[in-house]
MARBA-3410 file (N, C-alpha, C, O; in Angstrom, 1 decimal):
234
-35.7,-6.8,10.6,-35.4,-6.2,11.4,-34.9,-4.6,10.8,-35.1,-4.4,9.6 ~ -34.6,-3.8,11.3,-34.2,-2.4,10.6,-33.4,-2.5,9.7,-33.5,-2.5,8.5 ~ -31.8,-2.6,10.9,-30.3,-2.7,10.2,-30.8,-3.8,8.6,-30.4,-3.5,7.4 ~ -31.7,-4.8,8.9,-31.4,-6.0,7.5,-32.1,-4.8,6.5,-31.3,-4.2,5.7 ~ -33.4,-4.5,6.6,-33.6,-3.6,6.0,-33.1,-2.5,5.5,-33.6,-2.3,4.4
-32.5,-1.8,5.8,-31.8,-1.0,5.4,-30.3,-1.5,4.3,-29.9,-0.8,3.3 ~ -29.6,-2.7,4.8,-28.5,-3.0,4.7,-28.4,-3.8,3.3,-27.4,-4.1,2.6 ~ -30.4,-4.1,2.9,-31.1,-5.0,2.2,-30.9,-3.5,1.0,-30.4,-3.8,-0.1 ~ -31.1,-2.1,1.2,-31.6,-1.3,0.1,-30.4,-0.8,0.3,-30.8,0.1,0.9 ~ -29.8,-0.8,0.3,-28.1,0.1,0.4,-27.5,-1.2,-0.8,-26.9,-1.0,-1.9
-27.7,-2.3,-0.3,-27.0,-3.4,-1.0,-27.7,-3.4,-2.7,-27.1,-4.2,-3.4 ~ -28.4,-3.0,-3.2,-29.2,-3.0,-3.8,-28.9,-1.3,-4.6,-29.3,-1.1,-5.7 ~ -28.2,-0.4,-3.9,-28.5,0.4,-4.8,-27.2,0.3,-4.9,-26.8,0.8,-6.0 ~ -26.3,-0.2,-4.2,-24.8,-0.6,-4.6,-24.7,-1.4,-6.1,-23.9,-1.1,-6.9 ~ -25.5,-2.5,-6.3,-25.7,-3.5,-6.6,-26.6,-2.8,-8.6,-26.4,-3.3,-9.7
-27.1,-1.7,-8.3,-27.5,-1.2,-9.2,-27.0,0.2,-10.0,-27.5,0.7,-10.9 ~ -26.1,0.5,-9.5,-25.3,1.9,-9.6,-25.5,3.3,-9.6,-25.0,4.3,-10.1 ~ -26.6,2.8,-8.5,-26.7,3.8,-7.7,-25.6,5.0,-7.4,-25.5,6.1,-7.7 ~ -24.8,4.0,-6.3,-23.6,4.5,-5.5,-22.3,3.3,-6.3,-22.3,2.1,-6.2 ~ -21.5,4.2,-7.0,-20.3,3.7,-8.3,-19.1,3.0,-7.4,-18.7,3.8,-6.5
-18.4,1.6,-7.5,-17.7,1.6,-7.3,-16.7,2.7,-6.8,-16.7,3.6,-7.6 ~ -15.9,2.9,-5.9,-15.2,4.6,-5.4,-15.8,5.3,-4.7,-15.1,5.9,-3.8 ~ -17.3,5.6,-4.8,-17.7,6.4,-4.6,-18.2,6.7,-2.7,-19.0,5.9,-2.2 ~ -17.8,7.5,-2.2,-18.6,7.7,-1.2,-20.2,8.0,-0.4,-20.9,8.9,-0.4 ~ -20.2,6.6,0.3,-21.9,7.0,0.8,-22.0,7.9,2.0,-21.0,8.1,2.6
-23.2,8.3,2.3,-23.8,9.2,3.1,-23.5,8.9,4.4,-23.8,7.8,4.7 ~ -23.1,9.8,5.2,-22.5,9.8,6.4,-23.5,9.3,7.4,-24.7,9.4,7.2 ~ -23.1,8.6,8.6,-24.1,7.4,9.2,-25.5,8.8,9.6,-26.5,8.6,9.0 ~ -25.3,9.6,10.1,-26.0,10.9,10.4,-27.2,11.0,9.0,-28.4,10.8,9.1 ~ -26.6,11.3,7.4,-27.6,11.2,6.8,-28.5,10.4,6.3,-29.6,10.8,5.9
-28.1,9.1,6.4,-28.3,7.4,6.4,-29.5,7.6,7.7,-30.6,8.1,7.4 ~ -29.3,7.4,8.8,-30.3,7.9,9.7,-31.5,8.5,9.1,-32.4,8.0,8.5 ~ -31.2,9.8,9.5,-32.2,10.7,9.0,-32.6,9.8,7.7,-33.0,8.7,7.9 ~ -32.4,10.3,6.7,-33.1,9.3,5.1,-34.0,8.3,5.8,-35.2,8.5,5.8 ~ -33.4,7.0,6.5,-34.2,5.7,7.2,-34.9,5.8,8.3,-35.1,4.8,8.8
-35.5,7.3,9.1,-35.4,7.0,10.2,-35.2,6.2,11.6,-35.9,5.5,12.4 ~ -34.1,6.5,11.4,-33.4,5.5,12.3,-32.7,5.6,13.6,-33.7,5.8,14.3 ~ -31.9,5.6,14.2,-31.0,6.2,14.7,-29.2,5.2,14.3,-29.1,4.0,13.8 ~ -28.1,6.3,14.7,-27.0,5.8,14.7,-26.6,4.3,14.6,-26.2,3.8,13.6 ~ -26.9,3.7,15.7,-26.7,2.0,15.7,-27.0,1.6,14.9,-26.2,1.1,14.2
-28.3,1.5,14.5,-29.0,0.7,13.7,-28.2,1.3,11.9,-28.1,0.7,10.8 ~ -27.7,2.5,12.2,-27.1,2.2,10.3,-25.6,1.6,10.4,-25.0,1.0,9.5 ~ -25.0,2.0,12.1,-23.6,1.4,11.6,-24.1,-0.1,11.5,-23.7,-0.4,10.3 ~ -25.0,-1.6,12.2,-24.9,-2.2,12.4,-25.3,-2.9,10.4,-24.7,-3.8,9.8 ~ -26.0,-2.2,10.0,-26.5,-1.9,8.5,-24.7,-2.1,7.4,-24.1,-3.0,6.7
-24.4,-0.6,7.9,-22.6,-0.3,7.5,-21.5,-1.7,7.6,-20.6,-2.1,6.9 ~ -22.1,-2.1,9.1,-21.0,-2.9,9.4,-20.8,-4.2,8.4,-19.8,-4.2,7.7 ~ -22.0,-5.5,8.3,-22.3,-6.3,7.6,-22.2,-5.7,6.1,-21.9,-6.8,5.6 ~ -22.2,-5.1,5.3,-21.8,-4.1,4.0,-20.3,-4.2,3.9,-19.6,-4.2,2.9 ~ -19.9,-4.2,5.1,-18.2,-3.9,5.4,-17.2,-5.7,5.2,-16.2,-6.1,4.5
-17.9,-6.3,6.2,-17.8,-8.0,6.2,-18.2,-8.3,4.7,-17.5,-9.2,4.1 ~ -19.0,-7.9,4.3,-19.8,-9.1,3.0,-18.5,-8.5,2.0,-18.0,-9.3,1.3 ~ -18.0,-7.5,2.0,-16.2,-6.8,1.5,-17.3,-5.9,0.4,-16.8,-5.5,-0.6 ~ -18.7,-5.7,0.4,-18.9,-4.5,-0.9,-18.9,-3.5,-0.7,-19.3,-2.8,-1.6 ~ -18.4,-2.8,1.3,-17.4,-1.5,1.1,-16.5,-1.7,2.1,-16.3,-2.8,2.7
-15.9,0.0,2.3,-14.9,-0.7,3.2,-14.7,0.6,3.6,-14.8,1.5,2.7 ~ -14.2,0.9,5.2,-14.1,2.3,5.1,-12.6,2.5,5.6,-11.7,1.7,6.1 ~ -12.6,4.6,5.0,-11.5,5.1,5.2,-10.6,5.9,6.1,-10.4,7.1,5.6 ~ -10.1,5.7,7.1,-10.0,6.6,8.5,-10.5,7.9,8.5,-9.8,8.5,7.7 ~ -11.0,8.4,8.9,-11.3,9.5,8.9,-11.9,10.4,7.5,-12.0,11.6,7.2
-11.9,9.4,7.1,-13.0,10.1,5.5,-13.9,9.6,4.9,-14.1,10.0,3.8 ~ -14.8,8.3,5.6,-15.9,8.0,5.7,-15.6,6.7,5.1,-14.6,6.1,5.2 ~ -17.0,6.3,4.4,-17.4,4.5,4.0,-17.2,4.8,2.5,-17.6,5.9,2.0 ~ -16.8,4.1,2.0,-16.8,3.7,0.3,-17.3,2.4,-0.3,-17.2,1.3,0.3 ~ -17.7,2.5,-1.4,-18.0,1.2,-1.8,-16.6,0.9,-2.9,-16.1,1.6,-3.8
-16.2,-0.8,-2.1,-15.2,-1.4,-2.6,-15.5,-1.4,-4.3,-16.5,-1.7,-4.9 ~ -13.7,-0.8,-5.0,-14.0,-1.3,-6.2,-13.0,-2.6,-6.6,-12.5,-3.4,-5.9 ~ -12.9,-2.5,-7.9,-12.3,-3.6,-8.0,-10.3,-3.5,-8.3,-9.6,-2.9,-9.1 ~ -9.9,-5.0,-6.8,-8.6,-3.8,-7.4,-7.9,-4.5,-8.2,-8.0,-5.5,-8.8 ~ -6.6,-3.3,-8.0,-5.7,-2.8,-9.4,-5.5,-4.2,-8.5,-5.6,-4.7,-7.4
-4.9,-4.4,-10.3,-3.8,-5.7,-10.8,-1.8,-5.2,-10.7,-1.1,-4.3,-11.2 ~ -1.7,-5.7,-10.1,0.1,-5.2,-9.2,0.8,-6.9,-9.7,0.5,-8.0,-9.4 ~ 2.1,-6.4,-10.9,2.8,-7.3,-11.2,4.3,-7.7,-9.9,5.1,-7.0,-9.3 ~ 4.1,-8.6,-9.9,5.2,-9.1,-9.7,6.6,-10.1,-10.4,6.6,-11.3,-10.8 ~ 7.3,-9.5,-10.4,7.9,-9.4,-11.1,9.6,-9.5,-11.2,9.9,-9.6,-10.0
10.7,-9.5,-12.0,12.1,-9.3,-12.3,12.4,-7.5,-12.1,13.4,-6.9,-11.5 ~ 11.3,-6.9,-12.6,11.3,-5.7,-12.9,10.3,-4.7,-12.2,9.9,-3.6,-12.6 ~ 10.1,-5.6,-10.9,8.2,-4.9,-10.5,9.3,-3.3,-10.2,10.5,-3.2,-9.9 ~ 7.9,-1.8,-10.5,8.2,-0.8,-10.3,6.6,-0.3,-9.9,5.6,-0.5,-10.5 ~ 6.7,0.7,-8.4,5.2,0.7,-8.0,4.8,2.2,-9.2,4.0,2.7,-8.5
5.0,2.8,-10.1,4.8,3.8,-10.6,4.7,3.2,-12.3,4.1,3.9,-13.2 ~ 5.3,2.1,-12.4,5.3,1.5,-13.5,3.4,1.4,-13.0,2.5,2.1,-13.3 ~ 3.4,0.1,-12.1,1.8,-0.6,-12.0,0.9,0.4,-12.2,-0.2,0.4,-12.8 ~ 1.7,1.6,-11.4,0.0,2.5,-11.3,0.1,2.8,-12.7,-0.2,1.8,-13.5 ~ 0.4,3.6,-13.1,0.9,4.3,-14.5,0.5,3.2,-15.9,0.4,3.6,-17.0
0.2,1.8,-15.5,-0.4,0.8,-16.7,-1.6,0.1,-16.0,-2.3,-0.9,-16.2 ~ -1.7,1.3,-14.9,-3.4,1.1,-14.5,-4.4,2.2,-15.0,-5.6,2.2,-15.2 ~ -3.7,3.0,-15.0,-4.1,4.6,-14.8,-4.3,5.0,-13.7,-5.4,4.9,-13.2 ~ -3.5,5.3,-13.2,-3.5,5.6,-11.7,-2.3,6.5,-11.8,-1.3,6.5,-12.5 ~ -2.6,7.3,-10.8,-1.2,8.8,-10.8,-0.9,8.3,-9.3,-1.6,8.4,-8.3
1.0,7.5,-9.4,1.2,7.8,-8.6,2.5,8.7,-7.7,3.5,9.3,-8.0 ~ 1.9,8.2,-6.4,2.7,9.6,-5.4,3.5,9.0,-4.3,3.1,7.9,-4.1 ~ 4.3,9.5,-3.5,4.9,9.1,-2.6,5.0,10.2,-1.5,5.4,11.3,-1.8 ~ 4.7,10.0,-0.2,5.0,10.7,1.0,5.9,10.3,2.0,5.8,9.5,2.9 ~ 6.7,10.9,1.6,8.2,10.2,2.7,7.5,10.5,4.4,6.8,11.4,4.7
8.4,9.1,5.5,8.3,9.5,6.5,9.5,9.2,7.0,9.5,9.2,8.3 ~ 10.5,8.9,6.3,11.8,8.3,7.0,12.4,8.5,6.2,12.1,8.0,5.1 ~ 13.9,9.8,6.2,15.2,9.5,5.6,16.1,9.7,6.0,16.3,10.9,6.0 ~ 17.2,8.9,6.5,17.9,8.6,7.4,19.3,7.8,7.0,19.2,6.7,6.4 ~ 20.5,8.2,7.3,21.7,7.1,6.6,22.1,6.9,8.5,21.9,7.7,9.4
22.9,5.5,8.6,22.4,5.2,10.1,23.5,3.9,9.9,23.5,3.4,8.7 ~ 24.2,3.4,10.7,24.5,1.6,11.0,23.6,0.6,10.6,22.5,0.9,10.4 ~ 23.9,-0.4,10.4,22.8,-1.2,9.9,23.3,-1.6,11.4,24.3,-1.4,12.1 ~ 21.6,-2.5,11.5,21.8,-3.7,12.7,22.4,-5.0,11.8,22.7,-4.9,10.6 ~ 22.5,-6.2,12.8,22.5,-7.2,12.2,21.3,-8.0,11.3,21.7,-8.4,10.2
20.4,-8.1,11.5,20.0,-8.4,10.2,20.0,-7.8,9.4,20.2,-8.5,8.4 ~ 19.8,-6.2,9.0,20.6,-5.4,8.0,21.1,-5.7,7.3,20.8,-6.0,6.1 ~ 22.4,-5.7,8.1,23.8,-6.9,7.3,23.5,-7.7,6.8,24.1,-8.0,5.8 ~ 22.4,-8.4,7.1,23.2,-9.8,6.6,21.9,-9.6,5.5,22.1,-10.5,4.7 ~ 20.3,-8.8,5.0,19.9,-9.1,3.9,20.3,-8.1,3.1,20.0,-8.1,1.9
21.0,-7.2,3.5,21.9,-6.9,2.2,23.4,-7.1,1.8,23.9,-6.6,0.8 ~ 24.4,-8.3,3.0,25.4,-8.9,2.3,26.6,-8.1,2.8,27.8,-8.2,2.5 ~ 26.1,-7.3,3.6,27.0,-6.0,4.4,28.1,-6.4,5.3,27.9,-7.4,6.0 ~ 29.4,-5.6,5.4,30.3,-6.1,6.1,29.8,-5.6,7.5,28.9,-4.7,7.4 ~ 30.1,-5.8,8.5,29.7,-5.4,9.4,29.6,-4.0,10.6,29.0,-3.9,11.7
30.2,-3.4,9.8,30.4,-1.9,10.2,29.7,-1.2,9.2,29.6,0.0,9.5 ~ 29.1,-1.7,8.1,28.8,-0.8,7.3,27.1,0.3,7.3,26.1,0.0,8.0 ~ 27.1,1.6,6.4,26.0,2.1,7.2,24.8,1.6,5.9,24.8,0.8,4.9 ~ 23.7,2.8,6.6,22.6,2.7,5.2,22.0,2.9,5.1,21.5,2.8,6.2 ~ 20.9,3.6,4.0,20.7,4.7,4.0,18.9,3.4,4.2,18.8,2.2,3.9
17.7,4.8,5.2,16.7,3.8,5.2,15.6,5.0,4.8,15.6,6.2,5.2 ~ 14.6,4.4,4.1,13.4,5.5,3.2,12.2,4.4,3.7,12.2,3.2,3.3 ~ 11.2,4.9,4.8,10.1,4.7,4.4,9.0,5.6,4.3,8.9,6.7,4.9 ~ 8.0,5.2,3.6,6.8,6.1,2.9,5.8,5.6,3.1,5.5,4.5,3.7 ~ 4.8,6.9,2.3,3.2,5.6,1.7,3.2,6.2,0.6,3.4,7.4,0.4
2.9,5.0,-0.4,2.8,4.9,-1.4,1.6,5.8,-1.9,1.2,6.2,-0.8 ~ 0.9,6.3,-2.7,-0.4,6.6,-3.1,-1.2,6.4,-4.4,-0.5,6.4,-5.4 ~ -2.2,6.2,-4.5,-2.9,5.6,-6.2,-4.2,6.5,-5.8,-5.1,6.3,-4.9 ~ -3.8,7.8,-6.7,-5.0,9.0,-7.1,-5.4,10.0,-5.6,-6.4,10.5,-5.0 ~ -3.9,9.8,-5.3,-4.0,10.2,-3.7,-4.6,9.5,-2.4,-5.0,10.0,-1.4
-4.5,8.3,-2.8,-5.4,7.2,-1.9,-4.1,6.6,-1.5,-3.2,6.5,-2.3 ~ -4.0,6.2,0.4,-2.6,5.3,0.5,-2.5,3.8,-0.4,-3.2,4.1,-1.4 ~ -2.3,3.2,-0.4,-2.1,2.1,-0.6,-0.8,1.3,-0.2,-0.1,0.6,-0.9 ~ -0.5,1.5,0.6,1.3,1.0,0.4,1.8,1.4,1.9,0.9,1.5,2.6 ~ 2.6,1.6,2.4,3.1,1.2,3.4,4.7,0.9,3.8,5.2,0.2,4.7
5.3,1.6,2.9,7.1,0.7,3.0,7.9,1.6,3.7,7.8,2.8,3.9 ~ 9.1,0.1,4.0,10.5,0.4,4.6,11.5,0.0,3.5,11.5,-1.2,3.2 ~ 12.3,0.6,3.0,13.0,-0.4,2.8,14.7,-0.1,3.1,14.7,0.7,4.0 ~ 15.8,-0.3,2.8,17.2,0.1,3.0,18.0,-0.3,2.4,18.1,-1.5,2.0 ~ 18.7,0.7,2.2,19.5,0.8,0.7,22.0,0.8,1.5,22.5,1.5,2.3
22.5,-0.1,0.9,23.9,-0.2,1.0,24.0,1.5,1.1,23.2,2.1,0.4 ~ 25.0,2.3,1.9,24.9,3.8,1.8,26.4,4.3,0.9,26.6,5.1,0.0 ~ 27.3,3.3,1.5,28.8,3.4,0.1,28.8,3.2,-0.8,29.9,3.3,-1.2 ~ 28.2,2.9,-1.6,28.0,3.0,-3.0,26.4,3.9,-3.4,25.7,3.8,-4.4 ~ 26.2,4.6,-2.4,25.0,5.2,-3.2,24.9,6.8,-2.6,23.8,7.4,-2.5
26.0,7.3,-2.4,26.4,8.4,-1.7,25.5,9.9,-2.3,25.2,9.7,-3.4 ~ 25.2,10.7,-1.9,24.1,12.2,-2.4,22.6,10.8,-2.5,21.4,11.0,-2.9 ~ 22.9,10.1,-2.3,21.0,8.9,-2.2,20.0,10.0,-1.7,19.2,10.8,-2.1 ~ 20.5,9.7,-0.6,18.7,10.7,0.5,18.9,12.5,-0.3,17.9,13.3,-0.2 ~ 19.6,12.8,-0.6,19.8,14.1,-1.3,19.1,13.8,-2.6,18.2,14.6,-2.6
19.0,13.0,-3.7,18.4,12.3,-4.5,17.0,12.1,-4.6,16.2,12.2,-5.5 ~ 16.9,11.7,-3.2,15.3,10.9,-3.3,13.9,12.4,-3.0,12.7,12.7,-3.3 ~ 15.3,13.3,-2.1,14.2,14.3,-1.5,13.9,15.0,-2.6,12.7,15.3,-2.6 ~ 14.8,15.3,-3.5,15.0,16.1,-4.9,13.9,15.5,-5.8,12.7,16.1,-5.9 ~ 14.3,14.6,-6.4,13.3,13.9,-7.6,11.6,12.7,-7.0,10.6,12.2,-7.5
12.0,12.8,-5.7,10.9,11.8,-5.5,10.5,11.0,-5.5,9.3,10.7,-5.3 ~ 11.4,10.2,-5.7,11.5,8.9,-7.0,12.7,7.9,-6.5,13.8,8.4,-6.3 ~ 12.3,6.4,-6.2,13.6,5.5,-5.7,14.8,5.8,-6.5,15.9,6.2,-6.3 ~ 13.6,4.9,-8.1,14.2,4.6,-9.1,15.2,6.4,-10.2,16.2,6.5,-10.9 ~ 14.6,7.1,-9.8,15.3,8.0,-10.3,16.4,8.5,-9.1,17.6,8.8,-9.5
16.3,8.5,-8.2,17.3,8.3,-7.0,18.5,7.8,-7.1,19.4,8.6,-6.8 ~ 18.7,6.2,-7.6,18.9,5.1,-7.2,19.9,5.8,-9.4,21.2,5.9,-9.5 ~ 19.6,5.9,-9.9,20.0,5.4,-11.2,21.0,7.6,-11.0,21.8,8.1,-11.8 ~ 20.4,8.2,-10.1,21.0,9.6,-9.8,23.1,9.4,-9.0,24.1,10.0,-9.1 ~ 22.6,7.9,-8.5,24.1,7.3,-7.7,24.9,6.5,-8.8,26.0,6.0,-8.5
24.3,6.2,-10.4,24.7,5.8,-11.6,24.5,3.6,-11.2,25.2,2.6,-11.4 ~ 23.0,4.0,-10.7,22.0,2.3,-10.1,21.9,2.4,-11.6,21.8,3.6,-11.2 ~ 21.8,2.4,-13.3,21.1,2.3,-13.5,19.7,1.2,-14.0,18.8,1.3,-14.8 ~ 20.0,0.3,-13.0,18.7,-1.1,-13.2,19.3,-1.7,-12.2,20.4,-1.6,-11.5 ~ 17.8,-2.4,-12.4,18.4,-3.3,-10.8,16.9,-4.2,-11.1,15.9,-3.7,-11.6
17.1,-5.8,-10.7,15.8,-6.6,-10.5,16.1,-7.3,-9.3,17.1,-7.6,-8.7 ~ 14.4,-7.3,-9.2,14.1,-8.3,-8.3,14.8,-9.8,-8.2,14.7,-10.7,-9.0 ~ 15.8,-9.8,-6.8,15.9,-11.4,-6.6,14.6,-12.6,-6.1,14.2,-13.6,-6.6 ~ 14.5,-11.8,-5.0,13.5,-12.7,-4.7,11.8,-11.5,-3.8,11.8,-10.3,-3.5 ~ 10.9,-12.2,-3.6,10.0,-11.8,-3.3,9.0,-12.6,-2.3,8.5,-13.7,-2.8
8.7,-12.4,-1.3,7.7,-12.9,0.1,6.5,-12.9,0.4,6.3,-12.6,1.6 ~ 5.8,-13.1,-0.1,4.2,-12.5,0.1,3.3,-13.2,1.2,2.9,-14.4,1.1 ~ 3.1,-12.4,2.2,1.8,-13.0,3.9,0.9,-11.9,2.8,1.0,-11.1,1.9 ~ -0.1,-12.7,3.9,-1.3,-12.0,4.5,-1.1,-11.8,5.9,-0.7,-12.7,6.5 ~ -1.2,-10.6,6.5,-1.4,-9.7,8.0,-2.8,-9.6,8.1,-3.7,-10.0,7.4
-2.8,-8.9,9.0,-3.8,-8.0,9.2,-3.2,-6.8,10.0,-2.2,-6.8,10.6 ~ -4.4,-5.3,9.7,-4.1,-4.0,10.3,-3.2,-3.8,11.4,-3.7,-4.3,12.4 ~ -2.2,-3.2,11.5,-2.0,-2.6,13.3,-2.7,-1.4,13.5,-3.2,-0.8,12.6 ~ -2.6,-0.9,15.0,-2.8,0.7,14.9,-2.0,1.4,14.2,-2.6,2.4,13.7 ~ -1.2,1.2,14.0,0.4,1.9,13.3,-0.5,1.8,12.3,-1.4,2.6,12.2
-0.4,1.1,11.6,-0.9,1.2,9.9,-2.3,0.9,9.8,-2.7,1.0,8.6 ~ -3.0,0.7,10.4,-4.2,1.3,10.5,-3.8,3.1,9.9,-3.8,3.5,8.7 ~ -3.7,3.8,11.1,-3.6,5.3,10.6,-2.8,5.7,9.2,-3.1,6.6,8.4 ~ -1.7,4.9,9.0,-0.8,5.1,7.9,-1.6,4.6,6.3,-1.0,4.7,5.2 ~ -2.6,4.1,6.4,-3.1,3.2,5.3,-4.6,4.0,5.2,-5.4,3.9,4.3
-4.8,4.9,6.5,-6.6,5.5,6.8,-7.3,3.8,7.0,-8.5,3.9,7.1 ~ -7.2,3.4,7.0,-8.4,1.7,6.9,-8.5,1.6,8.2,-8.7,2.6,8.8 ~ -8.4,0.4,9.0,-9.8,-0.1,10.5,-8.8,-1.3,10.8,-8.5,-2.2,10.0 ~ -8.3,-1.1,11.9,-7.7,-2.0,12.9,-8.1,-3.6,12.3,-9.2,-3.8,11.8 ~ -7.4,-4.6,12.3,-7.6,-6.0,11.6,-7.6,-5.8,10.0,-8.0,-6.9,9.5
-7.4,-5.0,9.2,-8.1,-5.0,8.0,-7.3,-6.1,7.4,-6.2,-6.3,8.0 ~ -7.5,-6.8,6.4,-6.8,-7.4,5.7,-5.5,-6.9,5.0,-5.8,-5.9,4.5 ~ -4.2,-7.1,4.8,-3.2,-6.5,4.6,-2.4,-7.6,3.6,-2.3,-8.8,3.9 ~ -1.8,-6.8,2.5,-0.5,-8.3,1.5,0.6,-7.4,2.2,0.7,-6.2,2.5 ~ 1.2,-8.3,2.3,2.7,-8.0,3.5,3.6,-8.5,2.2,3.2,-9.7,1.8
4.5,-7.9,1.5,5.7,-8.1,0.4,7.0,-7.5,1.5,7.1,-6.5,2.1 ~ 8.0,-8.7,1.4,9.4,-8.9,1.9,10.4,-9.0,0.3,10.1,-9.9,-0.4 ~ 11.3,-8.1,-0.2,11.5,-8.3,-1.1,12.9,-8.1,-0.9,13.4,-7.8,0.2 ~ 13.4,-8.3,-2.2,15.4,-7.9,-2.2,15.6,-7.5,-3.7,14.7,-8.0,-4.4 ~ 16.6,-6.7,-4.3,16.5,-6.1,-5.2,18.2,-6.0,-5.5,19.0,-5.2,-4.9
18.4,-6.9,-6.6,20.2,-6.5,-7.2,20.5,-6.1,-8.1,19.8,-6.3,-9.1 ~ 21.7,-5.2,-8.2,21.9,-4.7,-9.2,23.7,-5.1,-9.6,24.7,-4.9,-8.9 ~ 23.3,-5.8,-11.1,24.9,-7.2,-10.9,25.0,-7.8,-10.2,26.1,-7.7,-9.7 ~ 24.3,-8.6,-9.8,24.2,-9.5,-8.6,25.1,-8.9,-7.2,25.9,-9.4,-6.5 ~ 24.3,-7.6,-7.3,25.1,-7.3,-5.5,23.5,-6.8,-5.0,22.6,-6.6,-5.9
23.2,-6.6,-3.8,21.9,-6.6,-3.0,21.8,-5.0,-3.5,22.8,-4.6,-4.1 ~ 20.7,-3.9,-3.4,20.7,-2.3,-3.9,20.2,-2.3,-2.8,20.8,-1.6,-2.0 ~ 18.6,-3.1,-2.5,17.2,-2.6,-1.8,16.6,-4.1,-0.8,16.2,-5.2,-1.2 ~ 16.8,-3.8,0.1,15.7,-4.6,1.1,14.3,-4.1,1.6,14.2,-3.4,2.6 ~ 13.4,-4.5,0.9,12.3,-3.9,1.5,11.1,-4.4,2.1,10.9,-5.6,1.7
10.0,-3.9,2.9,8.9,-4.8,3.2,7.8,-3.5,3.0,8.0,-2.3,3.4 ~ 6.6,-3.9,2.2,5.7,-3.9,2.3,4.2,-3.9,2.7,3.7,-5.1,2.6 ~ 3.5,-3.1,3.0,1.9,-3.3,3.8,1.4,-2.6,2.4,1.7,-1.4,2.1 ~ 0.7,-3.5,1.6,-0.8,-2.8,0.7,-2.2,-3.5,1.4,-2.5,-4.5,2.1 ~ -2.6,-2.6,0.8,-4.2,-2.3,0.8,-4.8,-3.5,0.2,-4.9,-3.4,-1.0
-5.5,-4.8,0.7,-5.6,-5.4,0.1,-7.6,-5.1,-0.5,-8.1,-5.8,-1.4 ~ -8.2,-4.1,0.1,-8.9,-3.6,-0.9,-8.8,-3.0,-2.4,-9.6,-3.0,-3.4 ~ -7.5,-2.4,-2.2,-6.7,-1.9,-3.0,-6.0,-3.0,-4.6,-6.3,-3.0,-5.8 ~ -5.1,-3.7,-4.0,-4.5,-5.0,-4.9,-4.8,-6.0,-4.9,-5.3,-6.7,-4.0 ~ -4.5,-6.4,-6.4,-4.2,-8.0,-6.4,-2.8,-8.3,-6.9,-2.3,-7.5,-7.7
-2.4,-9.2,-6.5,-1.0,-9.6,-6.9,-1.1,-10.3,-7.8,-2.1,-11.0,-7.8 ~ -0.4,-10.4,-8.9,0.0,-11.3,-10.5,1.1,-11.6,-10.2,1.7,-10.7,-9.6 ~ 2.0,-12.6,-10.4,3.1,-13.1,-10.2,3.4,-13.0,-11.9,2.5,-13.4,-12.6 ~ 4.4,-12.4,-12.2,4.6,-12.5,-13.7,6.0,-13.6,-13.8,7.2,-13.3,-13.9 ~ 5.3,-14.9,-14.0,6.4,-16.2,-14.2,7.4,-16.3,-15.1,8.3,-17.1,-14.9
7.4,-15.4,-16.3,8.4,-15.5,-16.7,8.8,-14.1,-16.7,9.4,-14.0,-17.8 ~ 8.8,-12.9,-16.1,10.3,-12.7,-15.5,10.4,-12.4,-14.1,11.0,-11.4,-13.8 ~ 9.6,-13.6,-12.8,10.1,-13.6,-11.6,11.5,-14.5,-10.8,11.9,-15.7,-10.8 ~ 11.8,-13.7,-10.2,12.7,-14.9,-10.1,12.3,-16.6,-9.0,13.2,-17.5,-9.0
END
């Protein structure tokens, strides 16, 4: 079968380092021209490589050789930026939503707030070397964090914005980790394919035993490998 021979050739070239981890493969059109076949045949070969976990696709960017997942520690002092810097990656955030509003019933329960309380809502994308690796949404109690949204817009860092509101330290009280599949919305945010495997965390952070942040994050399983720090995790 033609697609199988193309698959085997590309597999060999990846294994021998012709295409290195993180490197973009030629386009389907370029590969079709190289092997003298139609794009459908090339697509079949690429799909097989993708199903084997050898390559992955980024929406609108192309096909890339899988890199070794970055170690991401989960513990009492979990910090996105520190985890990336420890892995020699450049962290960045792109905020999608910053607002203050009244909390719904579930949000009140998650932050142990009174029924008329307001919350700050932060939704965004976390990037590693400009590649989106997590889509997150977090809520914070508004009353003790006056000026938090403005500080976040200025600093671009949640930890720095909390420090501006006199929350100088906080710890992870609990983390729930589950595996899910990418929805159409998440696929757009993480530049992946619908149905790709994701790792979802739901976590609660506290400062002086008071809930300060409840968040849900979706991480690309192609880029992240969680390591639970048993000495410091809740």
